[in-house]
C-alpha positions as MATLAB code, in Angstrom:
seq = 'MSPSPQAVAHMEARRRLALATALATRRVWRRLDQDNLYPSWLGLLGDVLALVMASQMTAVQMTDPWLLRLLGPENEDRPAADRLIPQAFAGVDGSGRPLADVLRAPIWTALRMLTQGRPLVQALVSGQALLDAIVQTAVADTGRAADSVGMTARPSVTGYIRVVEAGACSRCIILAGAEYQTDKAFLRHPRCKCGMEPVTRDHTPEAPSPKRLVAQMSEEQKRKTFGEAGARALAEGADLGQLVNARRGMQSASVLGGRAVTTTEGTVRGEFRRREFRRLQAAGAIPRSRSMRGFRPTRARLMPAEIYHLADNREHAVRLLRDHGYLA';
ca = [
     -21.104   25.112   33.658;
     -18.547   23.084   31.741;
     -18.552   22.517   27.967;
     -21.866   20.923   27.049;
     -22.114   17.174   26.411;
     -23.116   18.028   22.843;
     -19.882   19.986   22.277;
     -17.755   17.192   23.748;
     -19.613   14.571   21.678;
     -19.145   16.709   18.556;
     -15.396   16.938   19.192;
     -15.165   13.193   19.828;
     -17.103   12.374   16.658;
     -14.653   14.478   14.644;
     -11.748   12.765   16.373;
     -13.120    9.347   15.427;
     -13.685   10.500   11.852;
     -10.091   11.750   11.555;
      -8.720    8.524   13.038;
     -10.861    6.326   10.762;
      -9.657    8.294    7.742;
      -6.022    7.865    8.807;
      -6.532    4.114    9.193;
      -8.103    3.924    5.725;
      -5.246    5.839    4.091;
      -2.768    3.688    6.003;
      -4.212    0.630    4.245;
      -3.614    2.355    0.899;
      -0.020    3.133    1.944;
       0.559   -0.559    2.581;
      -0.289   -1.260   -1.077;
       2.932    0.486   -2.150;
       5.167   -1.399   -4.571;
       8.385   -1.501   -2.553;
      10.461   -1.859   -5.719;
       8.887    1.177   -7.368;
       7.945    3.535   -4.544;
       7.385    6.963   -6.128;
       5.446    5.899   -9.262;
       3.490    3.470   -7.114;
       2.434    6.222   -4.691;
       1.436    8.518   -7.543;
      -0.842    5.749   -8.766;
      -2.413    5.409   -5.312;
      -2.707    9.138   -4.652;
      -6.156    9.391   -6.226;
      -7.546    6.829   -3.769;
      -6.018    8.653   -0.807;
      -7.272   12.033   -1.994;
     -10.802   10.675   -2.460;
     -10.809    9.256    1.073;
      -9.591   12.477    2.692;
     -11.909   14.754    0.707;
     -14.922   12.563    1.530;
     -14.048   12.808    5.230;
     -13.535   16.568    4.969;
     -17.021   16.978    3.513;
     -18.436   14.690    6.206;
     -16.732   16.859    8.838;
     -18.395   19.960    7.369;
     -21.791   18.271    7.210;
     -21.608   17.650   10.962;
     -21.567   21.382   11.778;
     -25.089   22.617   10.943;
     -26.956   19.762   12.731;
     -24.703   20.204   15.776;
     -25.334   23.958   15.981;
     -29.064   23.364   15.549;
     -29.115   20.810   18.387;
     -26.967   22.993   20.611;
     -28.513   26.423   19.996;
     -31.835   25.692   18.325;
     -33.135   27.655   15.329;
     -32.480   31.369   15.148;
     -35.102   33.466   16.931;
     -37.666   35.484   14.989;
     -35.684   38.685   15.477;
     -32.521   37.088   14.114;
     -32.080   36.142   10.454;
     -31.685   32.470    9.575;
     -28.091   31.282    9.311;
     -26.536   30.602    5.944;
     -25.999   27.010    4.815;
     -22.456   25.629    4.645;
     -21.189   24.287    1.308;
     -19.090   21.169    2.107;
     -17.347   21.065   -1.268;
     -15.851   24.502   -0.663;
     -13.833   23.222    2.304;
     -12.499   20.021    0.737;
      -9.332   19.396   -1.251;
      -6.961   21.653    0.712;
      -5.169   21.468    4.049;
      -5.577   24.046    6.806;
      -3.039   26.354    5.149;
      -4.825   26.367    1.803;
      -2.356   24.098    0.026;
      -3.820   21.562   -2.417;
      -3.999   18.154   -0.734;
      -2.796   16.493   -3.933;
       0.544   18.260   -3.385;
       0.703   17.876    0.397;
       0.054   14.120    0.179;
       3.275   13.624   -1.789;
       5.305   14.557    1.299;
       5.142   11.064    2.910;
       6.772    9.378   -0.079;
       9.421   12.104   -0.268;
      10.181   11.487    3.404;
      10.558    7.750    2.798;
      12.786    8.290   -0.261;
      14.979   10.790    1.572;
      15.559    8.304    4.374;
      16.484    5.625    1.849;
      19.067    7.924    0.257;
      20.523    8.404    3.751;
      21.046    4.666    4.024;
      18.136    3.915    6.360;
      16.408    0.498    6.129;
      13.335    0.290    3.899;
      11.071   -0.687    6.806;
      12.128    2.370    8.816;
      11.634    4.651    5.813;
       8.124    3.312    5.197;
       7.162    3.627    8.861;
       8.290    7.276    8.878;
       6.369    7.991    5.681;
       3.249    6.380    7.132;
       3.568    8.421   10.342;
       3.697   11.640    8.315;
       0.713   10.505    6.248;
      -1.264    9.898    9.462;
      -0.415   13.387   10.741;
      -1.352   15.065    7.450;
      -4.671   13.232    7.159;
      -5.804   13.676   10.759;
      -4.811   17.341   10.813;
      -6.537   18.046    7.480;
      -9.834   16.510    8.624;
      -9.693   18.237   12.024;
      -8.782   21.626   10.499;
     -11.655   21.345    8.016;
     -14.105   20.545   10.794;
     -12.963   23.474   12.924;
     -13.093   25.808    9.904;
     -16.675   24.705    9.244;
     -17.603   25.233   12.904;
     -16.056   28.692   12.788;
     -17.872   29.657    9.581;
     -21.136   28.215   10.883;
     -20.848   30.250   14.092;
     -19.944   33.427   12.201;
     -23.043   32.974   10.040;
     -25.247   32.913   13.157;
     -25.775   36.486   14.406;
     -26.578   35.200   17.888;
     -23.078   33.737   18.387;
     -20.723   36.228   20.022;
     -17.665   33.999   20.477;
     -16.426   30.550   21.377;
     -14.562   28.686   24.082;
     -11.897   26.062   23.470;
     -13.072   22.512   24.223;
      -9.975   20.600   25.282;
      -9.851   16.900   24.434;
      -9.220   14.264   27.054;
      -5.486   13.680   27.366;
      -4.659   16.975   25.638;
      -1.074   18.195   25.483;
       0.218   20.918   27.792;
       0.026   23.557   25.041;
      -3.713   22.985   24.605;
      -4.419   22.808   28.346;
      -2.852   26.211   28.954;
      -5.210   27.758   26.354;
      -8.357   26.378   28.019;
     -10.797   28.623   29.837;
     -10.611   31.734   27.663;
     -13.370   33.065   25.431;
     -12.452   34.107   21.888;
     -14.270   36.215   19.322;
     -15.655   34.279   16.348;
     -13.123   35.956   14.055;
     -10.173   34.843   16.222;
      -8.232   32.054   14.511;
      -8.148   28.765   16.410;
      -4.630   27.870   17.559;
      -3.714   24.238   16.952;
      -0.741   21.962   16.433;
      -0.444   18.933   14.103;
      -2.919   16.205   15.143;
      -4.647   18.613   17.537;
      -8.136   17.325   18.251;
      -9.484   20.136   20.435;
     -12.717   21.780   19.409;
     -14.821   24.853   20.124;
     -18.214   25.633   21.584;
     -20.227   28.740   20.656;
     -21.226   31.405   23.162;
     -24.524   33.256   22.820;
     -26.706   35.405   25.044;
     -28.627   32.294   26.099;
     -25.826   29.714   25.887;
     -22.814   30.601   28.040;
     -20.665   27.547   28.759;
     -17.735   27.991   31.109;
     -14.646   26.025   30.196;
     -12.531   24.630   33.037;
      -9.461   26.742   33.685;
      -6.001   25.266   33.031;
      -5.402   24.972   36.805;
      -8.668   23.110   37.262;
      -7.865   20.724   34.419;
      -4.455   19.980   35.909;
      -5.962   19.485   39.365;
      -8.227   16.779   37.900;
      -5.276   14.874   36.419;
      -3.626   11.900   38.071;
       0.093   11.975   38.819;
       0.716    9.610   35.933;
      -1.221   11.886   33.542;
       0.759   14.891   34.750;
       4.055   13.101   34.088;
       2.883   12.110   30.612;
       1.679   15.616   29.779;
       4.346   17.798   31.380;
       7.263   15.382   31.716;
       8.862   14.102   34.896;
      10.523   17.405   35.742;
       7.416   19.439   34.878;
       5.170   17.288   37.068;
       7.619   17.663   39.955;
       7.735   21.427   39.427;
       3.950   21.635   39.528;
       3.875   19.632   42.753;
       6.315   22.155   44.233;
       4.052   25.058   43.311;
       5.470   26.169   39.948;
       3.321   28.542   37.900;
       1.614   26.665   35.062;
       1.849   29.587   32.653;
       5.581   29.910   33.240;
       6.081   26.170   32.913;
       4.352   25.837   29.545;
       5.054   27.930   26.483;
       1.569   27.760   24.982;
       2.588   29.301   21.661;
       5.432   26.896   20.926;
       4.397   24.643   18.079;
       0.961   26.296   17.848;
      -0.360   28.202   14.853;
      -3.648   29.113   13.275;
      -4.723   26.842   10.470;
      -4.677   29.360    7.647;
      -2.689   32.428    8.647;
       1.003   31.940    7.977;
       3.503   34.737    8.511;
       0.931   37.484    7.994;
       0.501   36.676    4.314;
      -2.917   36.285    2.740;
      -3.490   32.554    2.366;
      -5.475   31.528   -0.682;
      -6.291   28.385   -2.551;
      -6.952   27.599   -6.189;
      -8.935   24.508   -5.161;
     -12.614   24.869   -5.959;
     -12.036   27.774   -8.360;
     -12.159   25.809  -11.611;
     -15.405   24.075  -10.732;
     -18.085   24.586   -8.118;
     -19.913   27.357   -6.304;
     -17.056   29.880   -6.203;
     -16.659   29.610   -9.983;
     -20.389   30.194  -10.560;
     -20.482   33.153   -8.195;
     -17.406   34.723   -9.766;
     -18.843   34.290  -13.270;
     -22.134   35.950  -12.247;
     -20.284   38.755  -10.449;
     -18.244   39.583  -13.541;
     -21.353   39.422  -15.724;
     -23.187   41.832  -13.412;
     -20.205   44.184  -13.530;
     -20.239   44.096  -17.337;
     -16.831   42.428  -17.596;
     -18.344   39.356  -19.280;
     -21.066   39.574  -21.968;
     -24.477   38.286  -20.911;
     -24.525   36.051  -23.988;
     -21.418   34.114  -22.945;
     -21.796   30.692  -21.350;
     -19.741   29.571  -18.343;
     -17.978   26.884  -20.417;
     -14.229   27.387  -20.251;
     -14.444   30.181  -17.665;
     -11.629   30.152  -15.113;
     -11.632   32.663  -12.226;
      -8.638   34.983  -12.173;
      -8.688   35.594   -8.440;
      -7.890   33.037   -5.747;
     -10.321   31.856   -3.099;
      -9.428   33.041    0.412;
      -9.346   30.603    3.314;
     -11.926   31.299    6.080;
      -9.438   32.442    8.746;
      -7.874   34.886    6.293;
     -11.330   36.274    5.541;
     -11.777   36.985    9.259;
      -8.397   38.699    9.263;
      -9.321   40.953    6.333;
     -12.983   41.679    7.133;
     -13.927   45.034    8.675;
     -16.779   43.578   10.730;
     -19.000   40.516   11.063;
     -21.352   41.508    8.227;
     -18.361   41.999    5.944;
     -16.985   38.583    6.957;
     -20.280   36.844    6.183;
     -20.468   38.626    2.830;
     -16.922   37.481    1.963;
     -17.687   33.924    3.086;
     -20.654   33.889    0.711;
     -18.636   35.513   -2.054;
     -15.900   32.881   -1.747;
     -18.332   29.982   -1.820;
     -18.342   28.792    1.812;
     -21.946   29.814    2.525;
     -25.113   29.667    0.474;
];
C-alpha cells in the first residue's frame, strides 16, 4: 500500500497554501518605495506578518480534520485526542525565531547587494526570492509541526512515514520508505514540501522505497533531480545511497546544534500565558488575589520538536505540549 490519497491530498493542500501565501507577500514586496527601501519595508512588515500568521493558523487547522478523516475517532479503549491550538504555532519560524525578525532578512539582502554595486532590479529580485523561501518554509514547517503534535496526542499513532512530493529533490527521495517514531524530528530543507502520514495498528501505509521512486521517473526527471552525471551513474548501476548525501542541506525544523530551541512568541498573550499564571498560582508563587493583568511569563515556550527531544516518554511529551500551550 502506498501513502493514502488523503495523505497526498493533505500534503498538496499545504503546498498550495504555502505558495498562495508567498504570492500574496510578493505583492506586498512590490509595494516597496525604491527610494526609501528599509523604512518602506518596515512599514509593510505588519501586512506581511499578518498574511503569514493567518496561513500558519490555517495550516494548523487542517491537521485535526485530516487525522479524523484518515484514522477516524479514537476507539472506546483509547482516550480522545487533545485539540490543537493554532495560535500557539503562529508567529515564529521552524527554529523558533520571531517571524517579525526573520522577515527583515529580505530587505537586508537587497541592501547588501546594493552596497556591493549590484543593480537595483537584481537586488530586489534576490530579496523577493529570499522572502518566498522564508514564507513557504514557515508555513510548511508549521503544518508539519501541527501534524506531528496531532499524531503524538493520539495514543493509537505509533509513528509516521515520509510522504514525498511529486518532483522531490534527491535528498528527500533518499529518505522515503522508512518509518519514524512520532518523536523523531522531520528532516527538511528550505522550501521542502514533503509531508508525513501516521502509522497505527489499523492503518499501515507503505511508502515507496527510494529505488522504486527512481524507477518510476523518466530520464528527463532523473537528469533534473540528480544532474546529468548522476543520472548517467544511476543508469550504469551506481548505488543511490552512495550517490546522494541525504543529510546535506537537511535539518530538523527546531533542533539546532543540540541547543534547546525556545520562543518568546505567544508568552505575553494567549494560552501559554494563562497556563503559566495558573501554574504559579497553584504553586503558591503568585497570590490568589492577583489578577493576570501585567503578568509576563519568566520561562520561554519550547518548540514542539525540542519537547520531543527532552521528554522521557510519550505521556511526558503530551503533558509538555499541553503545558506549553500547543494542546488543549
